[in-house]
C-alpha positions in Angstrom: 121.7 85.5 71.6 122.0 89.3 71.1 118.5 89.4 69.5 117.1 87.7 72.6 118.7 90.2 74.9 117.5 93.1 72.9 114.0 91.7 72.9 114.2 91.2 76.7 115.3 94.8 77.2 112.4 96.0 75.0 109.9 93.9 77.0 111.3 95.2 80.3 111.2 98.8 79.1 107.5 98.5 77.9 106.6 96.8 81.2 108.2 99.5 83.2 106.6 102.2 81.2 103.1 100.6 81.5 103.6 100.1 85.2 104.5 103.8 85.7 101.8 105.0 83.5 99.1 103.0 85.1 100.3 101.8 88.5 102.3 104.5 90.1 99.2 106.1 91.6 97.5 104.7 94.6 95.6 101.6 93.8 92.8 100.0 95.7 93.5 96.3 96.3 91.4 95.9 99.4 89.2 93.2 97.6 92.1 91.1 96.5 92.8 88.4 99.2 96.4 87.7 98.1 97.3 91.4 98.0 95.7 92.0 101.4 97.6 89.0 102.8 100.9 90.4 101.5 100.1 93.8 103.0 99.1 92.2 106.3 102.4 90.3 106.6 104.3 93.4 105.7 102.4 95.3 108.3 103.0 92.6 111.0 106.7 92.8 110.6 106.8 96.5 110.1 104.5 98.9 112.0 102.5 96.5 114.2 104.7 96.8 117.2 104.7 100.6 117.1 100.9 100.7 116.7 100.4 98.3 119.6 102.4 100.6 121.9 100.8 103.8 120.7 97.3 102.6 121.0 97.4 100.6 124.3 98.5 102.6 127.3 99.0 99.4 129.3 101.8 98.3 127.1 105.2 100.0 127.4 107.1 98.1 124.8 107.1 95.1 122.4 109.7 92.4 122.8 109.0 90.2 119.8 106.6 89.8 116.9 106.1 86.4 115.4 103.9 85.4 112.5 101.9 82.2 112.4 98.9 81.0 110.4 95.7 79.3 111.4 93.5 78.1 108.5 95.4 80.5 106.2 94.7 83.5 108.4 97.8 85.5 109.4 98.1 85.8 113.2 100.6 88.0 114.9 102.0 86.7 118.2 103.3 89.7 120.1 105.3 89.5 123.3 104.9 92.7 125.3 106.0 94.3 128.5 103.1 95.8 130.4 103.1 99.0 132.4 103.4 97.1 135.6 106.5 95.3 134.5 105.0 92.0 133.7 105.4 90.1 130.4 102.4 89.1 128.4 101.7 87.4 125.0 99.0 88.9 122.8 97.5 87.3 119.7 96.1 89.5 116.8 94.3 87.7 113.9 93.8 89.4 110.6 91.0 87.7 108.8 90.4 88.9 105.2 86.7 89.5 105.8 87.4 91.8 108.8 89.9 93.8 106.6 87.3 94.2 103.9 84.6 95.3 106.5 87.1 97.9 107.8 87.7 99.1 104.2 84.0 99.3 103.7 83.6 101.4 106.8 86.3 103.7 105.6 84.4 104.1 102.3 81.1 104.8 104.0 82.2 107.3 106.6 85.8 108.6 106.8 85.1 110.5 110.0 84.4 107.5 112.2 86.3 107.3 115.5 88.2 104.1 116.3 85.6 103.4 119.1 82.9 103.5 116.5 84.9 101.3 114.1 85.5 98.9 116.9 81.8 98.8 117.8 80.9 98.2 114.1 83.5 95.4 113.8 82.5 94.0 117.2 86.1 94.0 118.4 88.5 96.0 120.7 89.7 99.4 119.9 93.3 98.1 119.4 92.2 95.4 117.0 90.0 97.8 115.1 93.0 100.2 114.7 95.2 97.5 113.4 92.5 96.3 110.9 91.9 100.0 109.9 95.7 100.5 109.3 95.8 97.4 107.0 92.7 98.6 105.2 94.3 102.0 104.6 97.4 100.4 103.1 95.2 98.1 101.0 93.4 101.1 99.6 96.6 102.9 98.8 96.3 105.6 101.4 99.4 104.9 103.4 
């Protein structure tokens, strides 16, 4: 029993050392679908609401953010209060291929504006901003 515990501690120590030696720096996981999915879900429940309010002037606050999936693609259902006082429900889908395209745009030209990114991705400026933020996280920049 004692021998097994000592062995477990050694394995944990070596694993932690190797993780710190190789993994503590920023790591690009933008091509890994499972990692991008996990980052996307974390983003939806974390910073998505603040980014929606910051980017879109017509939205004053976010009431609720809910996650659903359609064909394995994470979709954020966002209940918002508009500037005129009305309530609305917005849907934002985060397809893996779109995140990869946003990451490729980051690699090609870091000085692109969000309007140029939106045009290249053929989407709205808000959706392009959200995809760009997920791509930044997947690349280890945020």
